[in-house]
N, C-alpha and C positions, 0 to 999 in steps of 0.2 A: 322625771320631768316630761319625758316624751308622752307618757300616758296622760298626765295632767293637761298636756297641750292638745290632746285629742288623737294622738297617734294610736293605731290599733295593730298594724302589721309591720313586721321587720324591726321591731323595737330593739331586740337584742343585737342585731347587726348594726343598726344605727348607733346604738350606745357604744359598742366596741369601736366603731369608726371614729366617733367623737373623742373617746378616751385616747385613742392612738394619736389623733391630731394634737391634743393638749400635751401628750407625753413626748412628742417629737421635737426635734431641733427647730428653733425659730430663727428666721432671718435676723441678722444683727446689723446695726449701723456702727459707724466709728464711735469709739468711746466718748469723744467730745460731743458728738451729735446725740448719743443716748443720754448723756448727762443733761444737755440742754432740753431735750424732750421731757425728761423727768422733772426738771424745774418748771417747765411750762405746765405740765399736768398738775403739779402741786399748786401752782398759782391759780389754775382754774378751779381746783377743788376748794381752795381757800375762798375764792370769790363766790362759789356756790354756797359754801357754809355761811359766809357773811350775808348773802341774800336771804337764805332761809332763816337765819337768826333775826334779821331785820323785820321779817314778817310777823314776828311774835308780839 
């Protein structure tokens, strides 16, 4: 992806750094907050899906 984005130098170093970020521990919210955020994200995805289907 980095090459396709036009990167030419330091690709291996950047790729390793990005992989480590995704493999690392992520900050967490309280379980109730995470559940609410998940429901909100799902609702937004359903709205986006409905909007895209309405355009057909």
